[in-house]
C-alpha positions in Angstrom: -34.0 94.3 -97.7 -36.1 94.8 -94.9 -34.0 92.4 -92.9 -31.0 94.5 -93.5 -32.7 97.9 -92.5 -33.9 96.3 -89.4 -30.3 95.2 -88.6 -29.0 98.8 -89.4 -31.5 100.3 -87.2 -30.9 98.0 -84.2 -27.0 98.2 -84.8 -27.2 102.3 -85.0 -30.1 102.7 -82.5 -28.6 105.0 -80.2 -26.9 107.4 -82.6 -30.0 107.4 -84.8 -31.7 108.5 -81.4 -29.3 111.5 -80.8 -29.7 112.6 -84.4 -33.5 112.7 -84.2 -33.3 114.3 -81.1 -31.0 117.2 -82.3 -33.1 117.7 -85.2 -36.2 117.9 -83.5 -34.5 120.2 -80.9 -33.2 122.3 -84.0 -36.4 122.6 -85.6 -38.7 123.2 -82.1 -36.2 125.7 -80.6 -34.1 127.4 -83.4 -35.9 127.1 -86.5 -37.2 130.3 -88.2 -36.2 131.9 -84.6 -36.5 135.3 -86.0 -40.0 134.8 -87.9 -41.6 132.6 -85.3 -43.5 134.2 -83.1 -43.5 137.7 -85.0 -42.0 140.6 -82.9 -44.9 142.3 -81.0 -45.4 144.9 -78.5 -44.6 143.2 -75.1 -41.2 141.8 -76.6 -40.3 144.8 -78.4 -41.0 147.0 -75.2 -38.6 144.6 -73.4 -35.9 144.6 -76.0 -35.5 148.3 -75.6 -33.5 148.0 -72.1 -30.8 145.8 -73.3 -30.4 147.7 -76.6 -30.4 151.0 -74.5 -28.0 149.5 -72.1 -25.6 148.8 -74.9 -25.9 151.8 -76.9 -25.9 154.3 -74.1 -25.2 152.5 -71.1 -28.3 153.0 -69.1 -30.6 150.4 -67.8 -33.9 151.9 -69.2 -36.4 152.2 -71.8 -35.8 155.1 -74.5 -38.0 157.5 -76.3 -37.5 160.6 -78.2 -37.8 162.8 -75.0 -35.2 160.6 -73.3 -34.8 157.9 -71.1 -37.8 156.0 -69.5 -36.7 154.1 -66.2 -39.9 152.6 -65.6 -42.1 150.1 -67.5 -40.2 147.6 -69.3 -37.3 147.7 -66.7 -39.8 145.8 -64.3 -41.4 143.7 -66.8 -38.5 141.2 -67.1 -35.9 140.8 -64.8 -32.0 141.6 -65.3 -31.4 137.9 -65.5 -32.7 138.4 -68.8 -31.9 141.9 -69.8 -28.2 141.5 -69.0 -27.3 138.2 -71.0 -28.9 139.7 -73.8 -26.9 142.8 -73.5 -23.9 141.0 -73.2 -24.8 139.1 -76.4 -25.3 142.5 -78.3 -22.2 143.6 -77.0 -20.3 140.6 -78.1 -22.0 139.9 -81.6 -24.3 143.2 -82.7 -27.4 144.0 -81.5 -30.4 142.0 -83.6 -33.4 139.9 -82.8 -31.8 136.7 -83.8 -28.8 137.4 -81.1 -31.6 138.2 -78.3 -33.7 135.2 -79.2 -30.5 132.8 -79.0 -30.5 133.8 -75.4 -34.1 132.9 -74.9 -33.7 129.7 -76.7 -31.2 128.7 -74.3 -33.1 129.3 -71.5 -35.7 127.4 -73.2 -33.8 124.4 -73.4 -32.4 124.9 -70.1 -36.2 125.0 -68.6 -37.2 121.7 -70.3 -34.0 120.0 -69.3 -34.6 120.8 -65.8 -38.3 120.2 -66.0 -37.4 116.6 -67.5 -35.1 116.0 -64.5 -37.6 117.0 -61.9 -40.2 115.0 -63.2 -37.9 112.1 -63.6 -36.7 112.0 -60.0 -40.5 112.5 -58.9 -42.2 109.6 -61.0 -39.5 108.1 -63.3 -38.3 108.5 -67.0 -41.6 107.3 -68.9 -43.7 110.1 -66.6 -41.3 112.7 -67.3 -41.0 112.1 -71.2 -44.8 112.0 -71.3 -45.0 115.4 -69.1 -42.1 117.0 -71.6 -44.3 116.2 -74.6 -47.5 117.5 -72.8 -45.8 121.0 -71.8 -43.9 121.5 -75.3 -47.2 120.7 -77.1 -49.8 122.5 -75.1 -51.6 125.4 -77.1 -52.8 126.8 -73.4 -49.2 126.9 -71.9 -47.5 127.9 -75.5 -44.3 126.9 -74.1 -42.5 127.2 -77.7 -43.9 130.3 -78.4 -43.2 132.2 -75.3 -39.8 130.6 -74.9 -38.8 132.1 -78.3 -39.3 135.6 -77.4 -37.9 138.1 -74.7 -40.6 137.5 -72.1 -40.1 136.6 -68.3 -41.8 133.3 -68.2 -39.7 130.7 -69.4 -36.6 132.1 -67.9 -38.2 132.3 -64.5 -39.6 128.9 -64.7 -36.0 127.9 -65.4 -34.7 129.2 -61.8 -38.2 127.9 -60.2 -37.8 124.1 -61.3 -34.1 124.2 -60.5 -34.8 125.6 -57.2 -37.3 122.8 -56.5 -35.4 120.1 -57.9 -32.3 120.8 -55.8 -34.8 121.4 -53.1 -36.5 118.2 -53.3 -33.7 115.9 -54.5 -32.1 116.2 -50.8 -35.1 116.9 -49.0 -34.5 117.9 -45.2 -31.0 116.7 -45.8 -29.7 119.9 -47.4 -27.2 122.0 -45.5 -27.1 125.7 -44.9 -25.1 126.7 -48.2 -27.4 124.6 -50.6 -30.8 126.0 -48.9 -29.2 129.3 -49.2 -29.0 128.7 -52.9 -32.1 127.4 -53.2 -33.6 130.4 -51.8 -31.4 132.6 -54.2 -32.8 130.6 -57.1 -36.5 131.1 -56.1 -35.5 134.9 -55.6 -34.1 135.1 -59.1 -37.6 133.6 -60.3 -39.4 136.2 -58.8 -37.2 138.8 -60.0 -37.3 137.5 -63.6 -40.9 137.6 -63.7 -42.7 139.5 -61.2 -45.9 137.6 -61.2 -44.3 134.5 -59.6 -43.9 136.4 -56.8 -47.8 136.4 -56.3 -47.5 132.4 -56.0 -43.9 131.8 -54.7 -44.2 133.9 -51.5 -47.4 132.2 -50.1 -46.5 128.6 -51.7 -43.4 128.7 -49.7 -45.1 130.1 -46.3 -47.9 127.7 -46.5 -45.7 124.7 -47.2 -44.0 125.5 -43.7 -47.3 125.8 -42.2 -48.7 122.6 -43.6 -45.6 120.8 -42.2 -46.0 122.1 -38.8 -49.6 121.6 -38.7 -50.1 118.3 -40.9 -47.4 116.7 -42.3 -44.5 117.2 -39.4 -41.9 115.3 -41.3 -39.6 118.1 -42.0 -37.5 120.5 -40.2 -38.3 124.3 -39.8 -34.9 125.2 -41.4 -36.1 123.3 -44.6 -38.3 126.1 -45.2 -37.6 129.1 -43.2 -33.9 129.5 -45.1 -35.1 129.2 -48.7 -38.0 131.4 -48.0 -35.9 134.3 -46.2 -33.4 134.1 -48.7 -35.8 134.2 -51.6 -37.8 137.3 -49.8 -34.0 138.9 -49.2 -32.9 138.4 -52.7 -36.1 140.1 -54.3 -36.0 143.0 -51.7 -32.2 143.4 -52.6 -33.1 143.9 -56.3 -36.0 146.6 -55.2 -33.5 148.4 -53.0 -30.7 148.5 -56.1 -33.4 149.9 -58.5 -34.2 152.4 -55.7 -30.7 153.5 -55.6 -30.2 153.7 -59.3 -33.2 154.9 -60.6 -34.2 157.5 -57.6 -37.2 157.4 -55.6 -39.5 159.2 -57.9 -39.2 157.0 -60.7 -39.6 153.9 -58.2 -42.8 155.5 -57.1 -43.5 155.9 -61.0 -42.9 152.1 -61.1 -45.0 151.1 -58.4 -48.0 153.5 -59.4 -47.9 151.9 -62.9 -47.7 148.3 -61.7 -50.6 149.4 -59.2 -52.6 150.8 -62.7 -51.6 147.4 -64.5 -52.4 145.3 -61.9 -56.0 146.7 -60.8 -57.1 146.2 -64.2 -55.1 142.7 -65.2 -53.9 141.0 -62.4 -56.7 142.2 -59.7 -60.0 142.5 -61.6 -62.6 140.7 -59.5 -65.5 140.4 -62.2 -68.4 137.8 -62.4 -68.5 137.9 -66.2 -64.6 137.7 -66.6 -64.6 134.6 -63.9 -67.0 132.6 -66.0 -64.8 133.3 -69.1 -61.9 132.6 -67.3 -63.0 129.1 -66.0 -64.2 128.3 -69.6 -60.6 128.7 -70.7 -59.5 126.2 -68.4 -62.2 123.9 -69.0 -61.7 124.5 -73.1 -60.1 122.0 -75.4 -57.0 123.8 -75.2 -56.4 122.9 -72.0 -55.3 119.4 -72.2 -58.5 118.1 -74.1 -60.4 117.7 -70.8 -57.7 116.1 -68.8 -56.8 119.4 -66.4 -59.7 119.0 -63.7 -59.2 115.2 -63.3 -55.5 115.8 -63.0 -55.7 118.4 -60.6 -58.1 116.0 -58.4 -55.4 113.5 -58.6 -53.0 115.9 -57.8 -54.5 116.6 -54.5 -55.2 112.8 -53.7 -51.3 112.1 -54.3 -50.4 115.0 -51.9 -52.4 114.0 -48.9 -49.9 111.1 -47.7 -48.1 112.4 -44.8 -44.9 111.2 -46.1 -41.8 113.3 -47.8 -43.0 112.2 -51.3 -46.5 113.5 -50.2 -45.1 116.7 -49.0 -43.1 117.2 -52.4 -46.4 116.7 -54.4 -48.1 119.3 -52.3 -45.8 122.0 -52.9 -46.2 121.6 -56.7 -50.0 121.2 -56.2 -50.2 124.6 -54.2 -48.1 126.1 -57.3 -50.6 125.0 -59.5 -53.9 125.5 -57.8 -52.7 129.4 -56.7 -52.0 130.2 -60.1 -55.1 128.7 -61.6 -57.5 130.3 -58.8 -56.0 133.6 -59.3 -56.5 133.3 -62.8 -60.2 132.3 -62.7 -60.9 134.8 -59.9 -59.0 137.7 -60.5 -57.1 137.9 -63.8 -58.0 139.7 -66.8 -58.1 136.2 -68.5 -55.0 136.3 -70.9 -54.0 132.5 -70.8 -50.6 133.8 -70.4 -51.4 134.5 -66.8 -51.9 130.8 -66.4 -48.7 129.7 -67.6 -47.2 128.5 -64.4 -50.3 126.2 -63.4 -50.9 125.0 -66.6 -47.4 124.2 -67.5 -46.9 122.4 -64.1 -50.2 120.7 -64.3 -48.5 118.3 -67.3 -46.8 116.5 -64.5 -50.1 115.6 -62.9 -51.4 114.5 -66.2 -48.5 112.6 -67.2 -48.5 110.4 -64.0 -52.1 110.0 -63.6 -52.5 108.5 -67.3 -49.5 106.6 -66.8 -50.9 105.1 -63.7 -54.4 104.2 -64.9 -52.8 102.6 -68.0 -50.7 100.5 -66.2 -47.5 102.1 -67.5 -49.1 101.6 -71.1 -48.1 97.8 -70.7 -50.5 95.9 -73.1 -51.1 92.1 -73.0 -50.2 90.8 -76.6 -50.5 87.0 -75.4 -53.8 87.0 -77.6 -52.0 87.7 -80.7 -51.7 91.1 -82.3 -55.3 91.5 -84.1 -57.3 89.7 -81.1 -55.3 91.7 -78.5 -56.7 94.9 -79.9 -60.2 93.6 -78.8 -59.3 92.2 -75.6 -61.0 93.9 -72.5 -57.7 94.0 -70.4 -56.4 96.5 -73.2 -59.5 98.2 -74.2 -59.3 101.3 -71.5 -55.7 101.6 -72.0 -55.9 101.8 -75.7 -58.6 104.5 -75.2 -56.5 106.4 -72.7 -53.2 106.0 -74.7 -55.5 107.6 -77.6 -56.5 110.1 -75.6 -52.9 111.1 -74.6 -51.8 111.0 -78.2 -54.4 113.4 -79.2 -53.5 115.7 -76.6 -49.9 116.0 -77.7 -49.9 115.4 -81.4 -52.9 117.7 -82.7 -51.4 121.0 -81.2 -47.7 120.1 -81.6 -48.8 119.5 -85.4 -50.3 123.0 -85.2 -47.0 124.5 -83.8 -44.9 122.6 -85.8 -46.6 123.9 -89.0 -46.5 127.7 -87.5 -42.7 127.1 -87.1 -42.4 125.7 -90.7 -44.4 128.2 -92.4 -44.5 131.3 -90.2 -46.4 134.6 -91.7 -44.7 137.2 -93.6 -42.2 139.0 -91.6 -43.9 142.2 -92.1 -42.0 144.1 -88.9 -38.6 143.2 -90.5 -40.1 144.4 -94.0 -41.3 147.7 -92.6 -37.9 148.1 -90.8 -36.0 147.8 -94.0 -38.4 150.3 -95.7 -37.7 153.2 -92.7 -34.1 152.3 -92.8 -33.9 153.2 -96.4 -36.8 155.9 -96.8 -36.8 157.8 -93.7 -34.2 159.9 -92.0 -33.1 158.7 -88.8 -33.5 162.0 -87.1 -37.1 162.3 -88.0 -39.7 161.7 -85.4 -41.7 158.7 -85.7 -44.8 158.5 -83.4 -45.8 155.0 -82.7 -47.1 152.5 -80.4 -45.3 149.3 -81.9 -42.3 149.3 -79.4 -40.7 146.6 -81.7 -40.0 149.1 -84.5 -37.9 150.6 -82.0 -35.8 147.8 -81.8 -35.3 146.8 -85.3 -34.2 150.2 -86.3 -32.4 153.1 -84.8 -35.0 155.5 -85.8 -36.0 158.7 -83.4 -39.5 157.1 -82.1 -41.9 158.5 -79.8 -44.0 156.5 -77.9 -47.4 156.9 -75.6 -46.8 157.0 -72.0 -46.4 153.6 -70.2 -49.5 154.5 -68.0 -51.8 154.6 -70.9 -51.8 150.5 -71.0 -54.1 150.5 -68.0 -56.4 152.9 -69.5 -56.0 150.8 -72.9 -57.0 147.7 -71.3 -60.0 149.0 -69.4 -61.3 150.5 -72.6 -60.6 147.5 -74.9 -62.4 144.8 -72.2 -64.9 147.0 -70.2 -65.7 149.8 -72.1 -63.9 152.4 -70.3 -62.7 155.8 -71.3 -61.1 155.5 -74.7 -57.3 156.2 -74.6 -57.6 158.5 -77.5 -59.0 161.1 -75.2 -56.1 160.8 -72.8 -53.5 161.2 -75.7 -53.5 164.1 -78.3 -49.4 164.1 -79.1 -49.8 163.5 -83.0 -52.3 166.7 -82.7 -50.3 168.7 -80.5 -46.9 167.9 -81.8 -47.4 167.1 -85.2 -44.5 164.2 -85.7 -42.9 164.0 -89.0 -44.3 160.3 -89.2 -46.7 158.2 -87.7 -46.5 154.2 -87.8 -49.7 152.7 -86.8 -49.8 148.8 -86.3 -51.9 145.9 -84.9 -51.4 147.4 -81.0 -52.2 150.8 -81.8 -55.0 149.9 -84.0 -56.5 147.4 -81.3 -56.3 150.3 -78.8 -57.6 152.9 -81.5 -55.2 155.4 -79.9 -54.6 157.5 -83.0 -57.8 159.3 -84.9 -56.4 157.9 -88.2 -59.7 159.3 -90.1 -59.3 162.7 -88.4 -55.5 162.9 -89.2 -56.3 162.2 -92.9 -55.9 165.9 -93.9 -52.4 166.1 -92.3 -51.1 162.8 -92.9 -50.6 160.7 -96.0 -50.1 156.8 -96.1 -46.9 156.3 -97.7 -46.2 152.4 -97.1 -48.1 149.5 -95.8 -46.6 145.8 -94.9 -49.5 143.6 -93.4 -50.9 145.7 -90.1 -48.2 148.1 -90.3 -49.0 151.4 -91.9 -46.8 154.3 -92.5 -48.1 157.8 -92.5 -46.2 160.8 -93.5 -46.7 164.7 -92.6 -47.9 166.5 -95.3 -48.6 170.2 -93.8 
């Protein structure tokens, strides 16, 4: 029986691998796509834009008072919003349709990531790096990649640009270099945060070549850099022309206020907490720092290969240094640096283990205790724990997601609340899931809320009195509004009564 099974596996090994791979892709990327992760504030606000574009023909957010041309329109670029809008146009508006687009971006990003690492270090390192980036609970690639967020699509454009750049290093013609620059530009347009690192990296890489590596032409760096900057600038000009100068100034003011609290926050206490996050078990179980040192080491040779590694090292270093020194400490802000670090970790573990080639000449049992294998076994076990433990947790979350409270509340609203009734809420995902007349707090209050929650600043409740002055028909309080304490729910008890609860979502109706 066992011999027959062995022959069957040997005969159909390739088809079985493809079947297993297809099942793994389905499970990790598409299974329970609308339930894991649950819809939340950031994704909900971004989803407003393609929905508004399809329903009203306007590239904007929307609230009961009208269109809002700032906020989510700069959170994620048109490279994501427009394909999702097209999906809505073809197949109707829905969370599944939006997340299918994101899932395809996720698959594309993982494929290009594999190709890039395989080009740099071979297929074994590439498979390990993919396993690391998919499983990491600090990168959260599977979680972010299933939602309408900019990190994974931006990563796709960035990785594709780097792969095309590296694969014909210093040999690309003007057209190829222009395409590479355009892809870099699309990465920055897709996720504005990438602008903080890509611009400096392209400039520093050129300077390092001029003064240190001296192996490439100026064209190899300047053309992609100029085209990337030009692409980003063209998008800014288009938004200026489309939205008008006043709303662009609002955009810039909002971006500045948000950046001061979350992206350019120089705080000693926060610095220690951020550093602790990168040295925690979640960040590759202690392998991050040795891998970064190794990344610096392989970037030093004055060769084309060393120069390529230096570019990846610069991207990782600039992101992680900024995360520690200046960010508010949301691990999502270290997405790029932690994700690309998996390449260094995979190559380091492969090199120090001798590509995991074990010596079994002493026999199966004795070889386990052979000193030539001991260190390799320890390294393999460390790597296995780094990958399997978090991947098992994520897989469990995909297989057994929490109750769909947002969807349950949306069904209740559709069945019990008139579409024209004004619903006050700071849960923008509900404005995507139903077509009711929602009113949201101004986007500018986000910075106030962050300052309140993290640094004990002025309560956002003091800045926002819409419920008390306008008396909307309904008030929907969820996880985000409760986190920020924007609504004085106890004070409103005489005017509003609780009519429905699903998880963290509480719906109140005005009674007088």
